[in-house]
N, CA, C and O atoms as a GROMACS GRO file, in nm:
protein
  272
    1UNK      N    1   0.098   0.410   1.505
    1UNK     CA    2   0.020   0.320   1.423
    1UNK      C    3   0.082   0.304   1.284
    1UNK      O    4   0.090   0.194   1.230
    2UNK      N    5   0.127   0.416   1.225
    2UNK     CA    6   0.187   0.409   1.092
    2UNK      C    7   0.310   0.320   1.089
    2UNK      O    8   0.333   0.248   0.993
    3UNK      N    9   0.389   0.326   1.196
    3UNK     CA   10   0.511   0.245   1.200
    3UNK      C   11   0.480   0.096   1.194
    3UNK      O   12   0.558   0.019   1.138
    4UNK      N   13   0.368   0.055   1.252
    4UNK     CA   14   0.328  -0.086   1.246
    4UNK      C   15   0.303  -0.127   1.101
    4UNK      O   16   0.344  -0.235   1.059
    5UNK      N   17   0.236  -0.041   1.026
    5UNK     CA   18   0.209  -0.071   0.885
    5UNK      C   19   0.337  -0.071   0.803
    5UNK      O   20   0.355  -0.156   0.715
    6UNK      N   21   0.425   0.023   0.831
    6UNK     CA   22   0.553   0.028   0.760
    6UNK      C   23   0.631  -0.100   0.785
    6UNK      O   24   0.685  -0.159   0.691
    7UNK      N   25   0.636  -0.144   0.910
    7UNK     CA   26   0.707  -0.268   0.943
    7UNK      C   27   0.641  -0.389   0.877
    7UNK      O   28   0.710  -0.479   0.829
    8UNK      N   29   0.509  -0.391   0.874
    8UNK     CA   30   0.436  -0.502   0.812
    8UNK      C   31   0.469  -0.511   0.663
    8UNK      O   32   0.498  -0.619   0.611
    9UNK      N   33   0.466  -0.397   0.594
    9UNK     CA   34   0.496  -0.395   0.451
    9UNK      C   35   0.643  -0.428   0.427
    9UNK      O   36   0.676  -0.501   0.334
   10UNK      N   37   0.731  -0.376   0.512
   10UNK     CA   38   0.874  -0.407   0.499
   10UNK      C   39   0.898  -0.556   0.509
   10UNK      O   40   0.972  -0.613   0.429
   11UNK      N   41   0.838  -0.620   0.607
   11UNK     CA   42   0.856  -0.765   0.626
   11UNK      C   43   0.801  -0.842   0.507
   11UNK      O   44   0.861  -0.941   0.464
   12UNK      N   45   0.688  -0.800   0.454
   12UNK     CA   46   0.629  -0.865   0.338
   12UNK      C   47   0.724  -0.854   0.218
   12UNK      O   48   0.746  -0.952   0.146
   13UNK      N   49   0.780  -0.736   0.197
   13UNK     CA   50   0.869  -0.715   0.083
   13UNK      C   51   1.000  -0.791   0.099
   13UNK      O   52   1.057  -0.838   0.000
   14UNK      N   53   1.048  -0.806   0.221
   14UNK     CA   54   1.170  -0.883   0.245
   14UNK      C   55   1.151  -1.029   0.205
   14UNK      O   56   1.242  -1.093   0.153
   15UNK      N   57   1.031  -1.080   0.228
   15UNK     CA   58   1.001  -1.220   0.197
   15UNK      C   59   0.963  -1.240   0.051
   15UNK      O   60   0.954  -1.354   0.004
   16UNK      N   61   0.942  -1.133  -0.021
   16UNK     CA   62   0.900  -1.140  -0.161
   16UNK      C   63   0.985  -1.044  -0.243
   16UNK      O   64   0.937  -0.938  -0.286
   17UNK      N   65   1.109  -1.080  -0.264
   17UNK     CA   66   1.207  -0.990  -0.329
   17UNK      C   67   1.175  -0.962  -0.476
   17UNK      O   68   1.224  -0.865  -0.532
   18UNK      N   69   1.092  -1.047  -0.539
   18UNK     CA   70   1.063  -1.028  -0.681
   18UNK      C   71   0.951  -0.928  -0.707
   18UNK      O   72   0.921  -0.899  -0.823
   19UNK      N   73   0.888  -0.876  -0.603
   19UNK     CA   74   0.781  -0.778  -0.622
   19UNK      C   75   0.841  -0.645  -0.664
   19UNK      O   76   0.929  -0.591  -0.597
   20UNK      N   77   0.792  -0.593  -0.775
   20UNK     CA   78   0.840  -0.464  -0.827
   20UNK      C   79   0.729  -0.360  -0.833
   20UNK      O   80   0.756  -0.240  -0.840
   21UNK      N   81   0.604  -0.406  -0.830
   21UNK     CA   82   0.492  -0.314  -0.849
   21UNK      C   83   0.382  -0.347  -0.748
   21UNK      O   84   0.347  -0.464  -0.728
   22UNK      N   85   0.330  -0.244  -0.684
   22UNK     CA   86   0.222  -0.259  -0.587
   22UNK      C   87   0.110  -0.164  -0.625
   22UNK      O   88   0.135  -0.047  -0.655
   23UNK      N   89  -0.013  -0.213  -0.625
   23UNK     CA   90  -0.129  -0.126  -0.648
   23UNK      C   91  -0.221  -0.139  -0.528
   23UNK      O   92  -0.263  -0.249  -0.492
   24UNK      N   93  -0.252  -0.026  -0.467
   24UNK     CA   94  -0.340  -0.022  -0.352
   24UNK      C   95  -0.470   0.045  -0.391
   24UNK      O   96  -0.470   0.155  -0.446
   25UNK      N   97  -0.580  -0.020  -0.363
   25UNK     CA   98  -0.712   0.039  -0.386
   25UNK      C   99  -0.768   0.072  -0.248
   25UNK      O  100  -0.801  -0.017  -0.170
   26UNK      N  101  -0.777   0.200  -0.220
   26UNK     CA  102  -0.812   0.244  -0.085
   26UNK      C  103  -0.919   0.352  -0.089
   26UNK      O  104  -0.946   0.412  -0.193
   27UNK      N  105  -0.980   0.375   0.026
   27UNK     CA  106  -1.080   0.480   0.037
   27UNK      C  107  -1.010   0.616   0.028
   27UNK      O  108  -0.901   0.634   0.082
   28UNK      N  109  -1.074   0.709  -0.040
   28UNK     CA  110  -1.013   0.838  -0.066
   28UNK      C  111  -0.980   0.916   0.062
   28UNK      O  112  -0.890   1.001   0.060
   29UNK      N  113  -1.050   0.889   0.172
   29UNK     CA  114  -1.027   0.962   0.296
   29UNK      C  115  -0.890   0.931   0.355
   29UNK      O  116  -0.828   1.018   0.416
   30UNK      N  117  -0.841   0.808   0.337
   30UNK     CA  118  -0.713   0.770   0.396
   30UNK      C  119  -0.597   0.774   0.297
   30UNK      O  120  -0.485   0.733   0.330
   31UNK      N  121  -0.622   0.822   0.178
   31UNK     CA  122  -0.520   0.819   0.072
   31UNK      C  123  -0.392   0.893   0.110
   31UNK      O  124  -0.283   0.842   0.086
   32UNK      N  125  -0.404   1.010   0.169
   32UNK     CA  126  -0.285   1.088   0.205
   32UNK      C  127  -0.201   1.014   0.308
   32UNK      O  128  -0.078   1.013   0.299
   33UNK      N  129  -0.266   0.954   0.405
   33UNK     CA  130  -0.194   0.879   0.508
   33UNK      C  131  -0.123   0.758   0.448
   33UNK      O  132  -0.009   0.729   0.483
   34UNK      N  133  -0.190   0.689   0.358
   34UNK     CA  134  -0.130   0.572   0.294
   34UNK      C  135  -0.011   0.612   0.208
   34UNK      O  136   0.090   0.542   0.206
   35UNK      N  137  -0.020   0.724   0.140
   35UNK     CA  138   0.092   0.772   0.059
   35UNK      C  139   0.214   0.800   0.146
   35UNK      O  140   0.327   0.772   0.105
   36UNK      N  141   0.193   0.853   0.265
   36UNK     CA  142   0.305   0.876   0.358
   36UNK      C  143   0.367   0.745   0.402
   36UNK      O  144   0.489   0.734   0.413
   37UNK      N  145   0.284   0.645   0.429
   37UNK     CA  146   0.333   0.513   0.469
   37UNK      C  147   0.418   0.454   0.357
   37UNK      O  148   0.525   0.400   0.382
   38UNK      N  149   0.368   0.464   0.233
   38UNK     CA  150   0.441   0.410   0.118
   38UNK      C  151   0.576   0.480   0.102
   38UNK      O  152   0.677   0.416   0.074
   39UNK      N  153   0.576   0.611   0.119
   39UNK     CA  154   0.701   0.688   0.109
   39UNK      C  155   0.802   0.636   0.211
   39UNK      O  156   0.920   0.620   0.180
   40UNK      N  157   0.756   0.611   0.334
   40UNK     CA  158   0.845   0.558   0.438
   40UNK      C  159   0.896   0.419   0.402
   40UNK      O  160   1.012   0.388   0.426
   41UNK      N  161   0.809   0.336   0.346
   41UNK     CA  162   0.849   0.200   0.308
   41UNK      C  163   0.954   0.205   0.198
   41UNK      O  164   1.055   0.134   0.205
   42UNK      N  165   0.932   0.288   0.096
   42UNK     CA  166   1.028   0.298  -0.014
   42UNK      C  167   1.163   0.348   0.036
   42UNK      O  168   1.267   0.301  -0.010
   43UNK      N  169   1.161   0.442   0.130
   43UNK     CA  170   1.285   0.494   0.186
   43UNK      C  171   1.357   0.387   0.267
   43UNK      O  172   1.478   0.372   0.258
   44UNK      N  173   1.280   0.315   0.347
   44UNK     CA  174   1.339   0.214   0.437
   44UNK      C  175   1.393   0.094   0.360
   44UNK      O  176   1.498   0.040   0.396
   45UNK      N  177   1.323   0.052   0.255
   45UNK     CA  178   1.366  -0.067   0.181
   45UNK      C  179   1.472  -0.036   0.077
   45UNK      O  180   1.545  -0.125   0.034
   46UNK      N  181   1.482   0.091   0.036
   46UNK     CA  182   1.578   0.133  -0.067
   46UNK      C  183   1.561   0.051  -0.195
   46UNK      O  184   1.658   0.019  -0.263
   47UNK      N  185   1.435   0.017  -0.225
   47UNK     CA  186   1.406  -0.057  -0.348
   47UNK      C  187   1.333   0.033  -0.445
   47UNK      O  188   1.265   0.127  -0.406
   48UNK      N  189   1.349   0.003  -0.571
   48UNK     CA  190   1.282   0.079  -0.675
   48UNK      C  191   1.144   0.019  -0.699
   48UNK      O  192   1.124  -0.058  -0.793
   49UNK      N  193   1.050   0.055  -0.613
   49UNK     CA  194   0.915   0.003  -0.623
   49UNK      C  195   0.827   0.100  -0.700
   49UNK      O  196   0.837   0.221  -0.683
   50UNK      N  197   0.743   0.045  -0.783
   50UNK     CA  198   0.641   0.126  -0.849
   50UNK      C  199   0.512   0.107  -0.770
   50UNK      O  200   0.456  -0.002  -0.768
   51UNK      N  201   0.466   0.213  -0.706
   51UNK     CA  202   0.348   0.204  -0.621
   51UNK      C  203   0.240   0.295  -0.676
   51UNK      O  204   0.263   0.413  -0.702
   52UNK      N  205   0.122   0.239  -0.694
   52UNK     CA  206   0.007   0.314  -0.742
   52UNK      C  207  -0.100   0.313  -0.634
   52UNK      O  208  -0.134   0.207  -0.582
   53UNK      N  209  -0.152   0.429  -0.602
   53UNK     CA  210  -0.263   0.440  -0.507
   53UNK      C  211  -0.386   0.482  -0.585
   53UNK      O  212  -0.388   0.588  -0.648
   54UNK      N  213  -0.488   0.398  -0.581
   54UNK     CA  214  -0.614   0.427  -0.649
   54UNK      C  215  -0.716   0.465  -0.542
   54UNK      O  216  -0.750   0.383  -0.457
   55UNK      N  217  -0.763   0.589  -0.548
   55UNK     CA  218  -0.863   0.634  -0.451
   55UNK      C  219  -1.002   0.594  -0.502
   55UNK      O  220  -1.032   0.605  -0.620
   56UNK      N  221  -1.085   0.549  -0.409
   56UNK     CA  222  -1.218   0.506  -0.447
   56UNK      C  223  -1.316   0.534  -0.334
   56UNK      O  224  -1.278   0.584  -0.228
   57UNK      N  225  -1.442   0.503  -0.358
   57UNK     CA  226  -1.547   0.527  -0.259
   57UNK      C  227  -1.576   0.400  -0.181
   57UNK      O  228  -1.528   0.292  -0.216
   58UNK      N  229  -1.656   0.413  -0.076
   58UNK     CA  230  -1.694   0.296   0.004
   58UNK      C  231  -1.767   0.193  -0.079
   58UNK      O  232  -1.742   0.073  -0.065
   59UNK      N  233  -1.856   0.237  -0.166
   59UNK     CA  234  -1.936   0.142  -0.244
   59UNK      C  235  -1.848   0.061  -0.339
   59UNK      O  236  -1.865  -0.060  -0.350
   60UNK      N  237  -1.754   0.125  -0.405
   60UNK     CA  238  -1.665   0.052  -0.495
   60UNK      C  239  -1.577  -0.046  -0.419
   60UNK      O  240  -1.552  -0.157  -0.466
   61UNK      N  241  -1.530  -0.006  -0.301
   61UNK     CA  242  -1.450  -0.097  -0.220
   61UNK      C  243  -1.531  -0.218  -0.179
   61UNK      O  244  -1.482  -0.331  -0.181
   62UNK      N  245  -1.656  -0.194  -0.142
   62UNK     CA  246  -1.744  -0.304  -0.100
   62UNK      C  247  -1.769  -0.399  -0.216
   62UNK      O  248  -1.762  -0.521  -0.199
   63UNK      N  249  -1.798  -0.345  -0.333
   63UNK     CA  250  -1.823  -0.428  -0.452
   63UNK      C  251  -1.700  -0.509  -0.487
   63UNK      O  252  -1.710  -0.628  -0.520
   64UNK      N  253  -1.583  -0.446  -0.481
   64UNK     CA  254  -1.459  -0.513  -0.518
   64UNK      C  255  -1.424  -0.624  -0.420
   64UNK      O  256  -1.382  -0.732  -0.461
   65UNK      N  257  -1.443  -0.598  -0.290
   65UNK     CA  258  -1.407  -0.699  -0.190
   65UNK      C  259  -1.497  -0.821  -0.198
   65UNK      O  260  -1.455  -0.931  -0.160
   66UNK      N  261  -1.620  -0.804  -0.247
   66UNK     CA  262  -1.709  -0.919  -0.263
   66UNK      C  263  -1.660  -1.013  -0.372
   66UNK      O  264  -1.693  -1.132  -0.371
   67UNK      N  265  -1.582  -0.962  -0.466
   67UNK     CA  266  -1.530  -1.045  -0.574
   67UNK      C  267  -1.413  -1.132  -0.530
   67UNK      O  268  -1.380  -1.230  -0.596
   68UNK      N  269  -1.352  -1.097  -0.419
   68UNK     CA  270  -1.234  -1.172  -0.372
   68UNK      C  271  -1.271  -1.304  -0.310
   68UNK      O  272  -1.184  -1.378  -0.265
   0.00000   0.00000   0.00000
């Protein structure tokens, strides 16, 4: 499953070469898994990406997604 996400992010970054910074707002339960995925992406792309993972709760995620 992780490899699918790594490939998805890799393909996105290939199509958007000007992206230098990524911020992910995720639930705290999956934060460790997401950090591993990001590490794999950075290794695979060999790009100097600044990635920030913000851990949050279900309620904050719900409130934030309603604003989108």
